[in-house]
C-alpha positions as a LaTeX table, in Angstrom:
\begin{tabular}{lrrr}
\hline
Residue & $x$ (\AA) & $y$ (\AA) & $z$ (\AA) \\
\hline
Unk1 & $-155.12$ & 93.44 & 109.31 \\
Unk2 & $-158.31$ & 95.07 & 109.61 \\
Unk3 & $-159.18$ & 97.50 & 112.48 \\
Unk4 & $-162.40$ & 98.85 & 112.95 \\
Unk5 & $-162.36$ & 101.83 & 115.66 \\
Unk6 & $-165.51$ & 103.77 & 116.96 \\
Unk7 & $-165.56$ & 107.17 & 118.80 \\
Unk8 & $-168.07$ & 109.91 & 119.80 \\
Unk9 & $-170.07$ & 108.20 & 122.25 \\
Unk10 & $-171.17$ & 109.81 & 125.48 \\
Unk11 & $-173.58$ & 110.86 & 127.97 \\
Unk12 & $-176.32$ & 113.20 & 126.54 \\
Unk13 & $-179.72$ & 114.43 & 127.99 \\
Unk14 & $-182.96$ & 113.44 & 125.92 \\
Unk15 & $-183.54$ & 115.42 & 122.98 \\
Unk16 & $-179.74$ & 116.26 & 122.41 \\
Unk17 & $-177.45$ & 115.26 & 119.76 \\
Unk18 & $-174.24$ & 112.93 & 119.23 \\
Unk19 & $-171.96$ & 112.10 & 116.25 \\
Unk20 & $-170.51$ & 109.03 & 115.99 \\
Unk21 & $-167.35$ & 108.19 & 113.97 \\
Unk22 & $-165.77$ & 104.72 & 112.70 \\
Unk23 & $-162.73$ & 104.47 & 110.97 \\
Unk24 & $-161.61$ & 101.31 & 109.31 \\
Unk25 & $-158.18$ & 100.40 & 108.08 \\
Unk26 & $-156.55$ & 97.30 & 106.46 \\
Unk27 & $-159.29$ & 96.99 & 103.82 \\
Unk28 & $-160.22$ & 98.83 & 100.59 \\
Unk29 & $-162.90$ & 100.98 & 102.19 \\
Unk30 & $-164.98$ & 101.95 & 99.24 \\
Unk31 & $-165.67$ & 98.11 & 98.53 \\
Unk32 & $-167.35$ & 97.56 & 101.73 \\
Unk33 & $-171.02$ & 98.51 & 102.62 \\
Unk34 & $-171.00$ & 99.52 & 106.38 \\
Unk35 & $-173.48$ & 99.37 & 109.22 \\
Unk36 & $-174.06$ & 100.64 & 112.69 \\
Unk37 & $-175.47$ & 98.35 & 115.15 \\
Unk38 & $-176.50$ & 98.68 & 118.94 \\
Unk39 & $-176.85$ & 96.60 & 121.91 \\
Unk40 & $-178.55$ & 97.62 & 125.04 \\
Unk41 & $-178.02$ & 95.95 & 128.57 \\
Unk42 & $-179.82$ & 92.57 & 128.47 \\
Unk43 & $-181.27$ & 92.92 & 124.95 \\
Unk44 & $-179.95$ & 91.34 & 121.60 \\
Unk45 & $-177.80$ & 93.36 & 119.15 \\
Unk46 & $-179.80$ & 95.10 & 116.42 \\
Unk47 & $-179.09$ & 97.03 & 113.41 \\
Unk48 & $-179.38$ & 100.39 & 113.14 \\
Unk49 & $-178.17$ & 101.47 & 109.61 \\
Unk50 & $-176.62$ & 100.29 & 106.76 \\
Unk51 & $-174.98$ & 102.27 & 103.71 \\
Unk52 & $-173.50$ & 101.02 & 100.68 \\
Unk53 & $-169.92$ & 101.24 & 99.62 \\
Unk54 & $-170.82$ & 103.96 & 97.22 \\
Unk55 & $-172.84$ & 106.03 & 99.58 \\
Unk56 & $-176.48$ & 106.61 & 98.36 \\
Unk57 & $-179.61$ & 106.39 & 100.65 \\
Unk58 & $-178.88$ & 104.53 & 103.73 \\
Unk59 & $-181.20$ & 101.96 & 105.38 \\
Unk60 & $-182.54$ & 102.60 & 108.65 \\
Unk61 & $-184.24$ & 100.71 & 111.49 \\
Unk62 & $-187.82$ & 102.16 & 112.15 \\
Unk63 & $-186.90$ & 103.09 & 115.53 \\
Unk64 & $-184.31$ & 105.67 & 114.50 \\
Unk65 & $-185.89$ & 106.84 & 111.06 \\
Unk66 & $-186.08$ & 110.64 & 110.83 \\
Unk67 & $-183.75$ & 110.95 & 113.62 \\
Unk68 & $-180.65$ & 109.27 & 112.88 \\
Unk69 & $-178.46$ & 109.93 & 109.56 \\
Unk70 & $-175.71$ & 107.70 & 108.37 \\
Unk71 & $-172.97$ & 108.88 & 106.04 \\
Unk72 & $-169.41$ & 108.02 & 104.83 \\
Unk73 & $-166.44$ & 109.65 & 103.60 \\
Unk74 & $-164.51$ & 107.20 & 101.32 \\
Unk75 & $-161.49$ & 109.44 & 100.91 \\
Unk76 & $-160.97$ & 109.51 & 104.65 \\
Unk77 & $-162.04$ & 105.77 & 105.42 \\
Unk78 & $-164.83$ & 106.91 & 107.80 \\
Unk79 & $-168.38$ & 106.23 & 108.41 \\
Unk80 & $-170.43$ & 108.63 & 110.59 \\
Unk81 & $-173.81$ & 108.54 & 112.51 \\
Unk82 & $-175.52$ & 111.71 & 113.33 \\
Unk83 & $-177.86$ & 111.05 & 116.01 \\
Unk84 & $-180.65$ & 113.80 & 116.71 \\
Unk85 & $-183.65$ & 113.99 & 119.20 \\
Unk86 & $-182.01$ & 111.16 & 121.33 \\
Unk87 & $-184.52$ & 109.34 & 123.58 \\
Unk88 & $-183.68$ & 107.24 & 126.60 \\
Unk89 & $-184.27$ & 104.09 & 124.61 \\
Unk90 & $-181.38$ & 104.84 & 122.43 \\
Unk91 & $-179.04$ & 104.11 & 125.25 \\
Unk92 & $-176.82$ & 101.19 & 124.11 \\
Unk93 & $-173.26$ & 100.11 & 123.15 \\
Unk94 & $-173.07$ & 101.27 & 119.78 \\
Unk95 & $-170.97$ & 99.07 & 116.91 \\
Unk96 & $-169.66$ & 99.81 & 113.83 \\
Unk97 & $-169.71$ & 97.03 & 111.38 \\
Unk98 & $-168.25$ & 96.13 & 107.98 \\
Unk99 & $-170.04$ & 93.68 & 105.58 \\
Unk100 & $-168.42$ & 91.42 & 103.21 \\
Unk101 & $-166.41$ & 92.98 & 100.30 \\
Unk102 & $-168.86$ & 93.90 & 97.40 \\
Unk103 & $-172.01$ & 92.96 & 99.48 \\
Unk104 & $-174.73$ & 95.71 & 99.37 \\
Unk105 & $-177.19$ & 96.59 & 101.79 \\
Unk106 & $-180.22$ & 94.73 & 101.22 \\
Unk107 & $-183.35$ & 93.38 & 103.09 \\
Unk108 & $-181.64$ & 91.18 & 105.41 \\
Unk109 & $-178.83$ & 94.10 & 106.38 \\
Unk110 & $-179.84$ & 93.96 & 109.96 \\
Unk111 & $-179.01$ & 90.49 & 110.64 \\
Unk112 & $-176.07$ & 90.22 & 112.91 \\
Unk113 & $-174.69$ & 87.39 & 111.17 \\
Unk114 & $-173.99$ & 89.43 & 108.15 \\
Unk115 & $-171.09$ & 91.76 & 109.06 \\
Unk116 & $-167.75$ & 90.24 & 108.82 \\
Unk117 & $-165.85$ & 92.80 & 111.13 \\
Unk118 & $-166.87$ & 94.71 & 114.17 \\
Unk119 & $-165.25$ & 97.54 & 116.25 \\
Unk120 & $-165.36$ & 97.53 & 119.81 \\
Unk121 & $-168.02$ & 99.68 & 120.49 \\
Unk122 & $-168.85$ & 103.16 & 121.76 \\
Unk123 & $-171.31$ & 103.68 & 124.49 \\
Unk124 & $-174.07$ & 106.27 & 123.99 \\
Unk125 & $-176.32$ & 107.02 & 127.43 \\
Unk126 & $-179.24$ & 109.33 & 127.15 \\
Unk127 & $-180.56$ & 110.54 & 130.45 \\
Unk128 & $-184.24$ & 111.39 & 130.84 \\
\hline
\end{tabular}
């Protein structure tokens, strides 16, 4: 059974940093592209980042480019999201997503319909 668990969310002041982690079990981690999505109250879920199974250069939403960095440690079955220069508009529930086996990040990586597995989310709140 696949389990996806996020951690690292919290309350931070604008300009601050947080590091999210996501561990996935019950699957061969290094065969799956992984992603981060977020959903703010009253808004649709949106893609934040996608990173291929082998790593490489991640894809990012324009709103987070230059501030967020996604990475993964395949030996530890863990995905990370380093978030710097946080803004109040980054406030959202952040979800870890597992794409389908052998899928790669592509132009449609941010579609909510693409991931196969989801975590329960971790809340990030940025105060002004």
